[in-house]
C-alpha positions in Angstrom: 3.6 23.0 -10.6 0.9 24.8 -9.3 -1.5 23.9 -12.3 -0.2 20.1 -11.9 -1.2 20.0 -8.7 -4.3 21.4 -9.8 -5.1 18.7 -12.5 -4.5 16.1 -10.1 -7.0 17.3 -7.5 -9.0 16.9 -10.3 -8.1 13.6 -11.3 -8.2 12.2 -8.0 -12.0 13.2 -7.1 -12.9 11.6 -10.5 -10.8 8.4 -9.7 -12.2 7.9 -6.5 -15.6 8.5 -7.9 -14.2 6.0 -10.5 -13.5 3.3 -7.9 -17.0 3.3 -6.5 -14.9 5.0 -3.1 -16.3 7.3 -0.3 -15.6 11.2 -1.7 -12.6 12.1 0.5 -12.4 15.0 2.9 -11.0 18.0 1.6 -8.4 17.7 4.6 -7.6 14.2 3.3 -7.6 15.5 -0.7 -5.6 18.2 0.5 -2.7 16.1 2.3 -2.8 13.6 -1.2 -2.1 16.6 -3.4 1.0 17.5 -1.1 2.1 13.9 -1.6 1.7 14.1 -5.0 3.6 17.4 -5.3 6.7 16.5 -3.0 6.9 13.3 -5.5 6.8 15.5 -8.7 9.4 17.6 -6.8 11.6 14.8 -5.4 11.1 12.5 -9.0 13.6 14.8 -10.3 16.4 14.0 -8.1 15.8 10.3 -7.3 14.0 7.7 -9.0 10.8 7.6 -6.9 8.3 6.4 -9.9 7.6 6.8 -13.5 3.7 7.6 -12.8 3.3 11.2 -12.1 1.2 12.1 -15.0 -1.7 13.7 -12.9 -4.2 10.8 -14.0 -2.2 8.0 -14.4 -1.0 8.7 -10.8 -4.5 9.3 -9.5 -5.9 6.5 -10.8 -3.2 3.8 -10.7 -1.1 5.0 -7.2 -3.6 6.7 -5.4 -7.5 5.1 -5.9 -6.0 1.7 -6.4 -4.5 2.3 -3.1 -7.4 3.5 -1.2 -9.5 1.3 -2.3 -7.1 -1.8 -0.8 -8.8 0.0 2.5 -12.1 -1.8 2.3 -10.4 -4.9 3.2 -8.6 -3.5 6.3 -11.3 -2.1 8.3 -10.5 -4.0 11.1 -6.7 -3.3 11.1 -5.2 -1.5 13.8 -1.5 -1.9 13.2 0.1 -2.0 9.6 3.5 -2.5 8.1 3.6 -1.4 4.2 6.9 -3.5 2.6 8.7 -1.9 -0.3 7.0 1.3 0.4 8.8 3.3 -2.3 7.1 7.0 -2.9 4.6 5.8 -0.3 2.1 3.7 -2.1 -0.3 2.1 -0.3 0.9 3.6 2.8 0.4 7.1 2.6 -3.0 7.1 0.9 -4.2 4.5 3.7 -2.3 6.5 6.9 -4.5 9.6 5.2 -7.8 7.6 5.2 -7.9 5.0 7.6 -7.0 7.2 10.5 -7.5 4.8 13.2 -4.8 2.6 11.9 -1.3 2.8 12.7 0.8 2.5 9.7 4.8 1.6 9.3 6.4 2.0 5.8 9.0 0.0 5.2 12.0 0.9 2.8 15.5 -0.3 2.4 16.6 2.4 -0.3 17.7 5.4 2.0 16.9 8.1 -0.5 13.7 7.0 0.0 13.1 6.6 3.6 14.2 10.1 3.6 11.5 11.0 1.2 9.0 9.0 3.2 10.4 11.1 6.7 9.8 14.3 5.0 6.0 13.4 3.8 5.6 12.0 7.4 6.0 15.8 8.7 4.8 17.5 5.7 1.6 16.1 6.1 1.5 15.9 9.7 0.4 12.0 9.6 0.6 10.9 13.5 -0.3 7.7 12.5 2.5 7.1 10.2 5.7 5.8 11.1 9.2 5.2 8.8 11.5 2.5 9.3 14.2 1.4 7.0 15.7 -1.6 6.3 14.7 -5.0 4.5 11.8 -6.9 4.8 13.9 -10.2 5.4 15.6 -8.5 8.2 12.8 -6.8 10.1 10.4 -7.9 12.9 6.7 -7.9 11.3 5.5 -10.2 13.9 3.3 -7.6 16.0 1.6 -6.1 12.8 -2.1 -6.9 11.8 -1.3 -6.9 8.0 1.3 -6.9 5.7 0.8 -5.4 2.5 3.1 -4.4 -0.4 2.3 -3.5 -4.2 5.9 -3.3 -5.9 8.1 -5.3 -3.8 11.4 -6.5 -5.8 11.8 -10.4 -5.8 8.5 -10.7 -4.8 8.4 -14.3 -6.0 11.3 -15.3 -3.5 10.7 -12.9 -0.5 6.3 -13.8 0.2 6.9 -17.6 -0.1 9.4 -17.8 3.1 7.5 -15.2 4.6 4.4 -17.3 4.4 6.0 -19.5 6.8 5.8 -17.2 9.5 2.5 -15.9 9.1 0.4 -16.1 12.1 -2.7 -16.6 13.2 -4.9 -13.1 12.9 -2.1 -12.1 10.7 -2.7 -11.2 6.7 -0.4 -11.1 3.9 -2.5 -8.0 1.7 -1.0 -8.0 -1.6 -1.7 -5.4 -4.8 -0.5 -8.3 -7.5 -0.6 -9.7 -10.6 -2.9 -13.0 -11.0 0.5 -14.1 -12.1 2.3 -13.7 -8.8 -0.6 -15.6 -7.6 -0.5 -17.8 -9.3 2.8 -18.7 -8.2 2.1 -18.5 -4.6 -0.8 -21.1 -5.1 1.5 -23.3 -6.5 3.8 -23.9 -3.2 1.1 -22.7 -0.6 1.3 -24.1 2.9 -1.4 -26.5 3.8 -2.3 -23.7 7.0 -2.9 -20.8 4.9 -6.0 -19.8 2.6 -5.7 -17.3 -0.5 -8.7 -14.8 -1.7 -8.6 -12.5 -4.5 -10.5 -9.5 -5.6 -10.2 -7.9 -8.7 -8.8 -4.3 -8.8 -11.7 -1.9 -10.7 -10.9 -1.0 -13.9 -8.4 -3.3 -14.8 -8.2 -6.7 -15.7 -4.4 -7.7 -14.7 -4.4 -6.5 -11.3 -6.3 -7.9 -8.4 -5.7 -7.4 -4.4 -4.9 -11.3 -3.0 -5.2 -12.1 0.9 -3.6 -14.3 2.3 -4.2 -15.5 6.0 -4.3 -19.0 8.2 -7.0 -20.8 8.0 -9.7 -20.7 10.7 -10.3 -24.0 12.3 -13.8 -25.0 13.1 -14.6 -24.1 17.3 -11.3 -22.1 17.4 -12.0 -18.4 18.8 
């Protein structure tokens, strides 16, 4: 396990650089290595993720999650929906220290895992909530984000109707999901997309209420 953790640490530093991101501090790297080690250990008992190989996990889970932080620098409260093993919630909580991150997970065992992660990594800006998004009050969050939500095509169109001014929805998504959301997008909303590095089938989609000229 120690060797795998060292391989992950090396891969993480390389993945962060390949995404054009600022280098992480030793403290940040240490916390993310601990998170990765916990995933590998817990994954033997519960299905957290199929991606555990050091290089793949560093790039597809961690660097991708942290890359989304480029579009969150003004965010103070963030809700991560369907957080699962903690993506993007945990890497974002580690790297966006001024942001209060809430990881929402409906599965009891996964939410228990996230609670253990919060304690092990001593992340004071991370909270864990157990429940379904459809039943959760997210009206007070600046940003709602998600990477791998079940039934996304069904859940998000309904949620978009409730999106408030100054709130944003940020999805780590496939172009196919973006197209489906665009087809039924309410007239009051706008959508912008940004390609994720090193892939042609993943994008960041940001949905928000259109700004009316002259409004504050």
